[in-house]
MOPAC internal coordinates of N, CA, C and O (Angstrom, degrees):
PM7 1SCF
backbone

  N    0.0000 0     0.00 0     0.00 0    0    0    0
  C    1.4388 1     0.00 0     0.00 0    1    0    0
  C    1.5195 1   108.69 1     0.00 0    2    1    0
  O    1.2310 1   121.29 1   -38.70 1    3    2    1
  N    1.3211 1   115.14 1   141.30 1    3    2    1
  C    1.4624 1   120.83 1   179.70 1    5    3    2
  C    1.5156 1   109.47 1  -113.92 1    6    5    3
  O    1.2310 1   121.22 1   -45.48 1    7    6    5
  N    1.3194 1   115.28 1   134.52 1    7    6    5
  C    1.4523 1   121.87 1   174.91 1    9    7    6
  C    1.5219 1   106.52 1  -119.91 1   10    9    7
  O    1.2310 1   121.08 1   -54.76 1   11   10    9
  N    1.3147 1   115.55 1   125.24 1   11   10    9
  C    1.4579 1   120.82 1  -178.77 1   13   11   10
  C    1.5212 1   109.04 1  -118.96 1   14   13   11
  O    1.2310 1   121.00 1   -55.67 1   15   14   13
  N    1.3153 1   115.70 1   124.33 1   15   14   13
  C    1.4587 1   121.84 1   178.55 1   17   15   14
  C    1.5218 1   108.07 1  -103.91 1   18   17   15
  O    1.2310 1   120.56 1   -48.94 1   19   18   17
  N    1.3154 1   116.53 1   131.06 1   19   18   17
  C    1.4555 1   120.85 1   176.45 1   21   19   18
  C    1.5110 1   114.52 1    98.51 1   22   21   19
  O    1.2310 1   120.15 1  -170.66 1   23   22   21
  N    1.3131 1   117.32 1     9.34 1   23   22   21
  C    1.4586 1   120.26 1   178.16 1   25   23   22
  C    1.5197 1   109.56 1   -88.91 1   26   25   23
  O    1.2310 1   120.54 1   -42.28 1   27   26   25
  N    1.3031 1   116.57 1   137.72 1   27   26   25
  C    1.4622 1   120.07 1   179.11 1   29   27   26
  C    1.5213 1   109.68 1   -71.45 1   30   29   27
  O    1.2310 1   120.43 1   -27.82 1   31   30   29
  N    1.3312 1   116.79 1   152.18 1   31   30   29
  C    1.4693 1   119.15 1   175.94 1   33   31   30
  C    1.5297 1   111.82 1   -58.71 1   34   33   31
  O    1.2310 1   120.33 1   147.34 1   35   34   33
  N    1.3330 1   116.97 1   -32.66 1   35   34   33
  C    1.4676 1   120.34 1   179.47 1   37   35   34
  C    1.5245 1   111.52 1   -63.44 1   38   37   35
  O    1.2310 1   120.50 1   138.48 1   39   38   37
  N    1.3276 1   116.66 1   -41.52 1   39   38   37
  C    1.4642 1   120.43 1   179.50 1   41   39   38
  C    1.5268 1   110.95 1   -64.86 1   42   41   39
  O    1.2310 1   120.55 1   140.22 1   43   42   41
  N    1.3212 1   116.55 1   -39.78 1   43   42   41
  C    1.4659 1   120.49 1   177.41 1   45   43   42
  C    1.5220 1   110.74 1   -63.64 1   46   45   43
  O    1.2310 1   120.78 1   136.42 1   47   46   45
  N    1.3257 1   116.12 1   -43.58 1   47   46   45
  C    1.4643 1   119.93 1   179.33 1   49   47   46
  C    1.5253 1   111.56 1   -65.45 1   50   49   47
  O    1.2310 1   119.95 1   142.72 1   51   50   49
  N    1.3297 1   117.70 1   -37.28 1   51   50   49
  C    1.4655 1   120.74 1   176.82 1   53   51   50
  C    1.5237 1   111.11 1   -61.75 1   54   53   51
  O    1.2310 1   120.26 1   136.36 1   55   54   53
  N    1.3327 1   117.12 1   -43.64 1   55   54   53
  C    1.4691 1   120.60 1   179.78 1   57   55   54
  C    1.5259 1   109.35 1   -62.74 1   58   57   55
  O    1.2310 1   120.47 1   135.17 1   59   58   57
  N    1.3299 1   116.70 1   -44.83 1   59   58   57
  C    1.4572 1   120.87 1   179.21 1   61   59   58
  C    1.5256 1   110.23 1   -62.19 1   62   61   59
  O    1.2310 1   119.63 1   136.56 1   63   62   61
  N    1.3278 1   118.31 1   -43.44 1   63   62   61
  C    1.4696 1   122.28 1  -178.48 1   65   63   62
  C    1.5236 1   110.69 1   -62.44 1   66   65   63
  O    1.2310 1   119.97 1   140.84 1   67   66   65
  N    1.3217 1   117.66 1   -39.16 1   67   66   65
  C    1.4673 1   120.97 1   179.47 1   69   67   66
  C    1.5290 1   111.33 1   -63.32 1   70   69   67
  O    1.2310 1   120.47 1   136.29 1   71   70   69
  N    1.3126 1   116.71 1   -43.71 1   71   70   69
  C    1.4726 1   120.52 1   178.67 1   73   71   70
  C    1.5249 1   109.78 1   -66.84 1   74   73   71
  O    1.2310 1   120.50 1   137.35 1   75   74   73
  N    1.3200 1   116.64 1   -42.65 1   75   74   73
  C    1.4650 1   121.16 1  -179.61 1   77   75   74
  C    1.5231 1   110.64 1   -62.24 1   78   77   75
  O    1.2310 1   120.01 1   135.08 1   79   78   77
  N    1.3409 1   117.59 1   -44.92 1   79   78   77
  C    1.4682 1   121.38 1   178.73 1   81   79   78
  C    1.5213 1   111.45 1   -61.41 1   82   81   79
  O    1.2310 1   120.69 1   137.16 1   83   82   81
  N    1.3247 1   116.29 1   -42.84 1   83   82   81
  C    1.4647 1   119.97 1   179.26 1   85   83   82
  C    1.5278 1   110.35 1   -62.32 1   86   85   83
  O    1.2310 1   120.37 1   137.81 1   87   86   85
  N    1.3253 1   116.89 1   -42.19 1   87   86   85
  C    1.4683 1   120.30 1   179.56 1   89   87   86
  C    1.5247 1   111.00 1   -64.97 1   90   89   87
  O    1.2310 1   120.38 1   137.95 1   91   90   89
  N    1.3301 1   116.89 1   -42.05 1   91   90   89
  C    1.4700 1   120.25 1   179.25 1   93   91   90
  C    1.5218 1   112.55 1   -63.93 1   94   93   91
  O    1.2310 1   120.74 1   147.74 1   95   94   93
  N    1.3252 1   116.20 1   -32.26 1   95   94   93
  C    1.4633 1   121.22 1  -177.99 1   97   95   94
  C    1.5225 1   112.50 1   -95.15 1   98   97   95
  O    1.2310 1   120.59 1  -163.52 1   99   98   97
  N    1.3279 1   116.48 1    16.48 1   99   98   97
  C    1.4667 1   122.32 1   179.75 1  101   99   98
  C    1.5198 1   112.70 1    53.04 1  102  101   99
  O    1.2310 1   120.59 1  -146.33 1  103  102  101
  N    1.3093 1   116.47 1    33.67 1  103  102  101
  C    1.4597 1   121.40 1   175.76 1  105  103  102
  C    1.5266 1   109.03 1   -94.74 1  106  105  103
  O    1.2310 1   121.68 1   -26.39 1  107  106  105
  N    1.3072 1   114.38 1   153.61 1  107  106  105
  C    1.4569 1   118.93 1   178.01 1  109  107  106
  C    1.5240 1   108.82 1   -70.12 1  110  109  107
  O    1.2310 1   121.02 1   -41.17 1  111  110  109
  N    1.3040 1   115.65 1   138.83 1  111  110  109
  C    1.4677 1   120.11 1   177.89 1  113  111  110
  C    1.5155 1   109.08 1  -145.99 1  114  113  111
  O    1.2310 1   122.02 1   -20.99 1  115  114  113
  N    1.2947 1   113.73 1   159.01 1  115  114  113
  C    1.4548 1   120.86 1   179.46 1  117  115  114
  C    1.5244 1   108.50 1  -102.85 1  118  117  115
  O    1.2310 1   119.78 1   -61.35 1  119  118  117
  N    1.3260 1   118.03 1   118.65 1  119  118  117
  C    1.4630 1   118.89 1  -179.99 1  121  119  118
  C    1.5283 1   110.67 1   -62.01 1  122  121  119
  O    1.2310 1   120.99 1   -33.00 1  123  122  121
  N    1.2961 1   115.71 1   147.00 1  123  122  121
  C    1.4574 1   121.39 1   178.88 1  125  123  122
  C    1.5199 1   108.06 1  -115.17 1  126  125  123
  O    1.2310 1   120.79 1   -58.98 1  127  126  125
  N    1.3088 1   116.10 1   121.02 1  127  126  125
  C    1.4576 1   121.55 1   178.66 1  129  127  126
  C    1.5164 1   107.62 1  -109.67 1  130  129  127
  O    1.2310 1   120.98 1   -82.19 1  131  130  129
  N    1.3112 1   115.73 1    97.81 1  131  130  129
  C    1.4450 1   117.95 1  -178.65 1  133  131  130
  C    1.5082 1   112.71 1  -168.32 1  134  133  131
  O    1.2310 1   121.98 1   -12.29 1  135  134  133
  N    1.3111 1   113.82 1   167.71 1  135  134  133
  C    1.4543 1   122.21 1   176.19 1  137  135  134
  C    1.5183 1   108.02 1  -134.37 1  138  137  135
  O    1.2310 1   121.24 1   -22.10 1  139  138  137
  N    1.3077 1   115.24 1   157.90 1  139  138  137
  C    1.4483 1   119.82 1  -179.66 1  141  139  138
  C    1.5137 1   112.16 1  -128.22 1  142  141  139
  O    1.2310 1   121.49 1   -27.20 1  143  142  141
  N    1.2996 1   114.76 1   152.80 1  143  142  141
  C    1.4538 1   122.84 1   176.98 1  145  143  142
  C    1.5142 1   107.88 1  -128.94 1  146  145  143
  O    1.2310 1   120.99 1   -40.55 1  147  146  145
  N    1.3180 1   115.71 1   139.45 1  147  146  145
  C    1.4641 1   119.57 1   179.89 1  149  147  146
  C    1.5147 1   112.47 1   -71.10 1  150  149  147
  O    1.2310 1   120.17 1   150.20 1  151  150  149
  N    1.3287 1   117.29 1   -29.80 1  151  150  149
  C    1.4684 1   119.76 1  -176.12 1  153  151  150
  C    1.5218 1   110.79 1  -144.69 1  154  153  151
  O    1.2310 1   121.50 1   -16.68 1  155  154  153
  N    1.3264 1   114.73 1   163.32 1  155  154  153
  C    1.4525 1   120.39 1   176.21 1  157  155  154
  C    1.5371 1   110.15 1   -66.84 1  158  157  155
  O    1.2310 1   120.41 1   150.08 1  159  158  157
  N    1.3156 1   116.82 1   -29.92 1  159  158  157
  C    1.4628 1   121.01 1   177.13 1  161  159  158
  C    1.5234 1   110.13 1   -62.56 1  162  161  159
  O    1.2310 1   120.44 1   132.74 1  163  162  161
  N    1.3245 1   116.76 1   -47.26 1  163  162  161
  C    1.4563 1   120.86 1   179.00 1  165  163  162
  C    1.5294 1   110.13 1   -63.06 1  166  165  163
  O    1.2310 1   120.29 1   136.41 1  167  166  165
  N    1.3104 1   117.06 1   -43.59 1  167  166  165
  C    1.4685 1   121.55 1   177.64 1  169  167  166
  C    1.5335 1   110.43 1   -57.97 1  170  169  167
  O    1.2310 1   120.49 1   133.91 1  171  170  169
  N    1.3324 1   116.66 1   -46.09 1  171  170  169
  C    1.4625 1   121.15 1  -178.16 1  173  171  170
  C    1.5128 1   113.71 1   -65.94 1  174  173  171
  O    1.2310 1   120.14 1   152.24 1  175  174  173
  N    1.3181 1   117.34 1   -27.76 1  175  174  173
  C    1.4651 1   120.73 1   177.07 1  177  175  174
  C    1.5262 1   111.05 1   -70.30 1  178  177  175
  O    1.2310 1   120.24 1   148.71 1  179  178  177
  N    1.3145 1   117.15 1   -31.29 1  179  178  177
  C    1.4636 1   121.06 1   179.94 1  181  179  178
  C    1.5249 1   110.73 1   -87.65 1  182  181  179
  O    1.2310 1   120.14 1   133.50 1  183  182  181
  N    1.3169 1   117.33 1   -46.50 1  183  182  181
  C    1.4633 1   121.62 1  -174.62 1  185  183  182
  C    1.5245 1   110.57 1  -102.45 1  186  185  183
  O    1.2310 1   122.02 1  -104.44 1  187  186  185
  N    1.3183 1   113.73 1    75.56 1  187  186  185
  C    1.4589 1   120.30 1   176.85 1  189  187  186
  C    1.5336 1   108.91 1   -74.38 1  190  189  187
  O    1.2310 1   119.95 1   -17.22 1  191  190  189
  N    1.3352 1   117.70 1   162.78 1  191  190  189
  C    1.4737 1   118.80 1   176.10 1  193  191  190
  C    1.5287 1   113.15 1   -56.50 1  194  193  191
  O    1.2310 1   119.88 1   140.97 1  195  194  193
  N    1.3328 1   117.83 1   -39.03 1  195  194  193
  C    1.4706 1   120.66 1   178.95 1  197  195  194
  C    1.5271 1   111.34 1   -63.75 1  198  197  195
  O    1.2310 1   120.35 1   143.99 1  199  198  197
  N    1.3323 1   116.95 1   -36.01 1  199  198  197
  C    1.4682 1   119.88 1   179.47 1  201  199  198
  C    1.5188 1   111.14 1   -71.85 1  202  201  199
  O    1.2310 1   119.67 1   142.77 1  203  202  201
  N    1.3360 1   118.23 1   -37.23 1  203  202  201
  C    1.4644 1   120.14 1   174.92 1  205  203  202
  C    1.5314 1   109.82 1   -63.36 1  206  205  203
  O    1.2310 1   120.69 1   139.48 1  207  206  205
  N    1.3248 1   116.28 1   -40.52 1  207  206  205
  C    1.4622 1   120.75 1   177.31 1  209  207  206
  C    1.5270 1   110.43 1   -61.29 1  210  209  207
  O    1.2310 1   120.62 1   138.04 1  211  210  209
  N    1.3288 1   116.41 1   -41.96 1  211  210  209
  C    1.4571 1   121.61 1   178.20 1  213  211  210
  C    1.5283 1   110.57 1   -61.49 1  214  213  211
  O    1.2310 1   120.26 1   133.70 1  215  214  213
  N    1.3192 1   117.10 1   -46.30 1  215  214  213
  C    1.4687 1   121.17 1  -179.60 1  217  215  214
  C    1.5293 1   110.37 1   -60.55 1  218  217  215
  O    1.2310 1   120.30 1   133.83 1  219  218  217
  N    1.3224 1   117.03 1   -46.17 1  219  218  217
  C    1.4699 1   120.84 1  -179.03 1  221  219  218
  C    1.5324 1   111.00 1   -63.39 1  222  221  219
  O    1.2310 1   120.28 1   135.98 1  223  222  221
  N    1.3268 1   117.08 1   -44.02 1  223  222  221
  C    1.4661 1   120.67 1  -179.71 1  225  223  222
  C    1.5237 1   111.20 1   -65.66 1  226  225  223
  O    1.2310 1   120.50 1   139.66 1  227  226  225
  N    1.3204 1   116.65 1   -40.34 1  227  226  225
  C    1.4586 1   120.63 1  -179.81 1  229  227  226
  C    1.5201 1   111.22 1   -67.78 1  230  229  227
  O    1.2310 1   119.99 1   140.47 1  231  230  229
  N    1.3233 1   117.62 1   -39.53 1  231  230  229
  C    1.4687 1   120.01 1   177.91 1  233  231  230
  C    1.5256 1   110.29 1   -64.50 1  234  233  231
  O    1.2310 1   120.56 1   139.41 1  235  234  233
  N    1.3250 1   116.54 1   -40.59 1  235  234  233
  C    1.4663 1   120.45 1  -179.07 1  237  235  234
  C    1.5239 1   112.38 1   -69.00 1  238  237  235
  O    1.2310 1   120.07 1   144.27 1  239  238  237
  N    1.3249 1   117.48 1   -35.73 1  239  238  237
  C    1.4626 1   120.60 1  -174.75 1  241  239  238
  C    1.5212 1   113.68 1   -88.60 1  242  241  239
  O    1.2310 1   120.36 1   154.33 1  243  242  241
  N    1.3241 1   116.92 1   -25.67 1  243  242  241
  C    1.4575 1   119.97 1  -173.30 1  245  243  242
  C    1.5168 1   109.94 1    89.90 1  246  245  243
  O    1.2310 1   119.83 1     3.06 1  247  246  245
  N    1.3338 1   117.93 1  -176.94 1  247  246  245
  C    1.4657 1   121.53 1  -175.21 1  249  247  246
  C    1.5295 1   112.98 1   -57.10 1  250  249  247
  O    1.2310 1   121.54 1   -44.89 1  251  250  249
  N    1.3344 1   114.65 1   135.11 1  251  250  249
  C    1.4627 1   121.92 1   178.95 1  253  251  250
  C    1.5256 1   109.29 1  -140.59 1  254  253  251
  O    1.2310 1   120.91 1   -23.01 1  255  254  253
  N    1.3158 1   115.86 1   156.99 1  255  254  253
  C    1.4585 1   118.90 1   167.81 1  257  255  254
  C    1.5250 1   107.33 1   -72.42 1  258  257  255
  O    1.2310 1   120.70 1   -19.47 1  259  258  257
  N    1.3011 1   116.27 1   160.53 1  259  258  257
  C    1.4691 1   118.83 1   178.46 1  261  259  258
  C    1.5291 1   109.79 1   -63.03 1  262  261  259
  O    1.2310 1   120.46 1   142.25 1  263  262  261
  N    1.3032 1   116.72 1   -37.75 1  263  262  261
  C    1.4646 1   120.23 1   177.76 1  265  263  262
  C    1.5298 1   111.15 1   -60.57 1  266  265  263
  O    1.2310 1   120.65 1   132.35 1  267  266  265
  N    1.3302 1   116.35 1   -47.65 1  267  266  265
  C    1.4762 1   120.39 1   179.92 1  269  267  266
  C    1.5321 1   110.52 1   -64.72 1  270  269  267
  O    1.2310 1   120.45 1   143.10 1  271  270  269
  N    1.3215 1   116.75 1   -36.90 1  271  270  269
  C    1.4610 1   120.37 1   178.36 1  273  271  270
  C    1.5300 1   110.34 1   -65.35 1  274  273  271
  O    1.2310 1   120.24 1   135.94 1  275  274  273
  N    1.3188 1   117.15 1   -44.06 1  275  274  273
  C    1.4698 1   120.90 1   178.16 1  277  275  274
  C    1.5270 1   110.48 1   -60.26 1  278  277  275
  O    1.2310 1   120.53 1   136.75 1  279  278  277
  N    1.3242 1   116.60 1   -43.25 1  279  278  277
  C    1.4650 1   120.87 1   178.88 1  281  279  278
  C    1.5316 1   110.19 1   -63.95 1  282  281  279
  O    1.2310 1   120.69 1   136.36 1  283  282  281
  N    1.3247 1   116.28 1   -43.64 1  283  282  281
  C    1.4751 1   121.74 1   179.15 1  285  283  282
  C    1.5346 1   111.30 1   -60.29 1  286  285  283
  O    1.2310 1   120.82 1   140.64 1  287  286  285
  N    1.3337 1   116.03 1   -39.36 1  287  286  285
  C    1.4577 1   120.78 1  -178.94 1  289  287  286
  C    1.5355 1   113.39 1   -83.52 1  290  289  287
  O    1.2310 1   120.59 1   166.92 1  291  290  289
  N    1.3337 1   116.48 1   -13.08 1  291  290  289
  C    1.4517 1   120.32 1  -176.67 1  293  291  290
  C    1.5231 1   112.21 1    69.62 1  294  293  291
  O    1.2310 1   120.94 1  -145.35 1  295  294  293
  N    1.3327 1   115.81 1    34.65 1  295  294  293
  C    1.4630 1   121.70 1  -177.97 1  297  295  294
  C    1.5221 1   109.96 1  -120.70 1  298  297  295
  O    1.2310 1   120.25 1   -17.63 1  299  298  297
  N    1.3131 1   117.12 1   162.37 1  299  298  297
  C    1.4585 1   121.92 1   177.08 1  301  299  298
  C    1.5247 1   110.14 1   -68.48 1  302  301  299
  O    1.2310 1   121.27 1   -39.77 1  303  302  301
  N    1.3296 1   115.17 1   140.23 1  303  302  301
  C    1.4570 1   121.75 1  -179.33 1  305  303  302
  C    1.5223 1   111.54 1   -54.08 1  306  305  303
  O    1.2310 1   120.31 1   133.74 1  307  306  305
  N    1.3304 1   117.01 1   -46.26 1  307  306  305
  C    1.4698 1   121.37 1  -175.93 1  309  307  306
  C    1.5335 1   111.28 1   -58.68 1  310  309  307
  O    1.2310 1   120.03 1   138.28 1  311  310  309
  N    1.3218 1   117.54 1   -41.72 1  311  310  309
  C    1.4694 1   121.14 1   179.95 1  313  311  310
  C    1.5237 1   111.54 1   -69.51 1  314  313  311
  O    1.2310 1   120.44 1   139.52 1  315  314  313
  N    1.3154 1   116.77 1   -40.48 1  315  314  313
  C    1.4649 1   120.71 1   178.23 1  317  315  314
  C    1.5222 1   109.77 1   -66.69 1  318  317  315
  O    1.2310 1   119.82 1   138.93 1  319  318  317
  N    1.3208 1   117.94 1   -41.07 1  319  318  317
  C    1.4636 1   121.39 1   178.01 1  321  319  318
  C    1.5252 1   110.43 1   -59.95 1  322  321  319
  O    1.2310 1   120.20 1   136.44 1  323  322  321
  N    1.3260 1   117.21 1   -43.56 1  323  322  321
  C    1.4687 1   121.61 1   178.06 1  325  323  322
  C    1.5377 1   110.74 1   -61.36 1  326  325  323
  O    1.2310 1   120.53 1   136.14 1  327  326  325
  N    1.3263 1   116.58 1   -43.86 1  327  326  325
  C    1.4705 1   120.36 1   179.14 1  329  327  326
  C    1.5200 1   111.61 1   -66.22 1  330  329  327
  O    1.2310 1   120.50 1   137.58 1  331  330  329
  N    1.3263 1   116.66 1   -42.42 1  331  330  329
  C    1.4626 1   120.74 1   178.84 1  333  331  330
  C    1.5235 1   110.41 1   -61.35 1  334  333  331
  O    1.2310 1   120.27 1   136.14 1  335  334  333
  N    1.3144 1   117.09 1   -43.86 1  335  334  333
  C    1.4622 1   121.14 1   179.33 1  337  335  334
  C    1.5243 1   110.87 1   -60.07 1  338  337  335
  O    1.2310 1   120.35 1   134.86 1  339  338  337
  N    1.3152 1   116.94 1   -45.14 1  339  338  337
  C    1.4656 1   120.46 1   178.76 1  341  339  338
  C    1.5269 1   110.86 1   -62.53 1  342  341  339
  O    1.2310 1   120.06 1   135.96 1  343  342  341
  N    1.3138 1   117.48 1   -44.04 1  343  342  341
  C    1.4682 1   120.79 1  -178.10 1  345  343  342
  C    1.5296 1   111.90 1   -69.79 1  346  345  343
  O    1.2310 1   119.87 1   149.29 1  347  346  345
  N    1.3128 1   117.86 1   -30.71 1  347  346  345
  C    1.4649 1   120.18 1   173.41 1  349  347  346
  C    1.5212 1   109.03 1   -67.15 1  350  349  347
  O    1.2310 1   120.17 1   136.42 1  351  350  349
  N    1.3231 1   117.27 1   -43.58 1  351  350  349
  C    1.4668 1   121.10 1   179.11 1  353  351  350
  C    1.5189 1   112.11 1   -60.80 1  354  353  351
  O    1.2310 1   120.00 1   148.51 1  355  354  353
  N    1.3286 1   117.61 1   -31.49 1  355  354  353
  C    1.4695 1   121.66 1   179.37 1  357  355  354
  C    1.5302 1   111.96 1   -94.39 1  358  357  355
  O    1.2310 1   120.15 1  -169.58 1  359  358  357
  N    1.3534 1   117.31 1    10.42 1  359  358  357
  C    1.4743 1   123.93 1   172.91 1  361  359  358
  C    1.5223 1   114.27 1    68.69 1  362  361  359
  O    1.2310 1   119.98 1  -160.18 1  363  362  361
  N    1.3178 1   117.65 1    19.82 1  363  362  361
  C    1.4595 1   121.02 1  -178.69 1  365  363  362
  C    1.5177 1   110.93 1   -85.09 1  366  365  363
  O    1.2310 1   120.42 1   143.09 1  367  366  365
  N    1.3252 1   116.80 1   -36.91 1  367  366  365
  C    1.4529 1   120.52 1   175.69 1  369  367  366
  C    1.5279 1   108.05 1  -126.50 1  370  369  367
  O    1.2310 1   121.21 1   -16.80 1  371  370  369
  N    1.3287 1   115.30 1   163.20 1  371  370  369
  C    1.4590 1   121.37 1  -179.74 1  373  371  370
  C    1.5161 1   109.00 1  -133.74 1  374  373  371
  O    1.2310 1   121.16 1   -15.01 1  375  374  373
  N    1.3226 1   115.38 1   164.99 1  375  374  373
  C    1.4622 1   121.92 1   177.23 1  377  375  374
  C    1.5218 1   107.73 1  -114.77 1  378  377  375
  O    1.2310 1   120.63 1   -47.77 1  379  378  377
  N    1.3357 1   116.39 1   132.23 1  379  378  377
  C    1.4666 1   119.49 1  -179.92 1  381  379  378
  C    1.5314 1   110.69 1   -88.83 1  382  381  379
  O    1.2310 1   120.59 1     0.52 1  383  382  381
  N    1.3198 1   116.47 1  -179.48 1  383  382  381
  C    1.4668 1   121.79 1  -176.80 1  385  383  382
  C    1.5262 1   112.65 1   -64.63 1  386  385  383
  O    1.2310 1   120.33 1   157.47 1  387  386  385
  N    1.3312 1   116.97 1   -22.53 1  387  386  385
  C    1.4658 1   121.33 1   178.63 1  389  387  386
  C    1.5280 1   112.22 1   -84.57 1  390  389  387
  O    1.2310 1   120.57 1   179.86 1  391  390  389
  N    1.3352 1   116.52 1    -0.14 1  391  390  389
  C    1.4616 1   120.03 1  -179.27 1  393  391  390
  C    1.5109 1   114.06 1    84.01 1  394  393  391
  O    1.2310 1   120.84 1  -172.00 1  395  394  393
  N    1.3227 1   116.00 1     8.00 1  395  394  393
  C    1.4629 1   119.45 1   178.29 1  397  395  394
  C    1.5191 1   109.63 1   -91.77 1  398  397  395
  O    1.2310 1   121.00 1   -32.41 1  399  398  397
  N    1.3201 1   115.70 1   147.59 1  399  398  397
  C    1.4593 1   120.55 1   178.86 1  401  399  398
  C    1.5252 1   109.20 1   -99.52 1  402  401  399
  O    1.2310 1   121.46 1   -29.14 1  403  402  401
  N    1.3332 1   114.82 1   150.86 1  403  402  401
  C    1.4568 1   120.59 1  -178.43 1  405  403  402
  C    1.5291 1   109.74 1  -155.26 1  406  405  403
  O    1.2310 1   121.41 1   -15.94 1  407  406  405
  N    1.3239 1   114.90 1   164.06 1  407  406  405
  C    1.4626 1   121.65 1   176.36 1  409  407  406
  C    1.5235 1   107.30 1  -100.79 1  410  409  407
  O    1.2310 1   119.62 1   -65.28 1  411  410  409
  N    1.3423 1   118.33 1   114.72 1  411  410  409
  C    1.4651 1   120.02 1  -176.48 1  413  411  410
  C    1.5328 1   113.59 1   -81.26 1  414  413  411
  O    1.2310 1   119.82 1   175.73 1  415  414  413
  N    1.3147 1   117.94 1    -4.27 1  415  414  413
  C    1.4634 1   121.69 1  -173.93 1  417  415  414
  C    1.5129 1   111.59 1  -102.20 1  418  417  415
  O    1.2310 1   120.67 1   -35.12 1  419  418  417
  N    1.3268 1   116.33 1   144.88 1  419  418  417
  C    1.4567 1   121.22 1   171.77 1  421  419  418
  C    1.5228 1   110.45 1   -87.42 1  422  421  419
  O    1.2310 1   121.14 1   159.84 1  423  422  421
  N    1.3147 1   115.43 1   -20.16 1  423  422  421
  C    1.4617 1   120.16 1  -178.48 1  425  423  422
  C    1.5213 1   109.24 1  -149.90 1  426  425  423
  O    1.2310 1   120.87 1   -39.59 1  427  426  425
  N    1.3158 1   115.95 1   140.41 1  427  426  425
  C    1.4530 1   122.13 1   171.96 1  429  427  426
  C    1.5149 1   105.90 1  -121.03 1  430  429  427
  O    1.2310 1   121.31 1   -63.28 1  431  430  429
  N    1.3077 1   115.10 1   116.72 1  431  430  429
  C    1.4579 1   121.65 1  -176.78 1  433  431  430
  C    1.5254 1   109.15 1  -104.99 1  434  433  431
  O    1.2310 1   120.82 1   -56.07 1  435  434  433
  N    1.3363 1   116.04 1   123.93 1  435  434  433
  C    1.4606 1   121.12 1   178.90 1  437  435  434
  C    1.5200 1   107.96 1  -108.97 1  438  437  435
  O    1.2310 1   121.21 1   -53.38 1  439  438  437
  N    1.3182 1   115.29 1   126.62 1  439  438  437
  C    1.4711 1   120.72 1  -179.21 1  441  439  438
  C    1.5242 1   108.55 1  -123.57 1  442  441  439
  O    1.2310 1   121.30 1   -50.66 1  443  442  441
  N    1.3074 1   115.12 1   129.34 1  443  442  441
  C    1.4584 1   120.42 1  -179.73 1  445  443  442
  C    1.5221 1   107.73 1  -135.91 1  446  445  443
  O    1.2310 1   120.28 1   -93.55 1  447  446  445
  N    1.3361 1   117.06 1    86.45 1  447  446  445
  C    1.4609 1   118.71 1  -179.97 1  449  447  446
  C    1.5294 1   109.95 1   -66.33 1  450  449  447
  O    1.2310 1   121.50 1   -35.01 1  451  450  449
  N    1.3039 1   114.73 1   144.99 1  451  450  449
  C    1.4562 1   119.86 1   177.44 1  453  451  450
  C    1.5094 1   108.19 1   -76.24 1  454  453  451
  O    1.2310 1   120.78 1   -56.09 1  455  454  453
  N    1.3024 1   116.12 1   123.91 1  455  454  453
  C    1.4571 1   121.28 1  -178.86 1  457  455  454
  C    1.5175 1   109.20 1   -79.81 1  458  457  455
  O    1.2310 1   121.32 1   -40.82 1  459  458  457
  N    1.3096 1   115.08 1   139.18 1  459  458  457
  C    1.4411 1   119.88 1   177.49 1  461  459  458
  C    1.5239 1   108.22 1   -91.49 1  462  461  459
  O    1.2310 1   120.95 1   -57.91 1  463  462  461
  N    1.3165 1   115.78 1   122.09 1  463  462  461
  C    1.4570 1   121.05 1  -179.00 1  465  463  462
  C    1.5202 1   110.06 1   -79.03 1  466  465  463
  O    1.2310 1   120.90 1   -36.11 1  467  466  465
  N    1.3384 1   115.89 1   143.89 1  467  466  465
  C    1.4657 1   120.22 1   175.67 1  469  467  466
  C    1.5261 1   108.98 1   -68.58 1  470  469  467
  O    1.2310 1   120.88 1   -39.77 1  471  470  469
  N    1.3299 1   115.93 1   140.23 1  471  470  469
  C    1.4686 1   119.86 1  -177.73 1  473  471  470
  C    1.5086 1   111.79 1   -78.07 1  474  473  471
  O    1.2310 1   120.10 1   180.00 1  475  474  473

């Protein structure tokens, strides 16, 4: 999974449109698994240190119920449930048919190019 910080919404939509057009025209295309954030502030609101810890623990342990994950992390169920919901919404973790959550990625790459300010 790729996470890009600092990409404009227009650039994200262009990438999506290119893949969509290729699919509609039966052309070969490479799927893109990623999300974007306009700013580091927005990224930090979603990917808190506790959520990164949750992702790492879940990847190491394999699929767990939210209750088992909360117990494993030594955190309150309600807080873990809130974090899991946010991470599912951002496509970082998924829920299987058994209701267990898991990390489908072997790698999460975060890219934050330094923006050049106008003089």
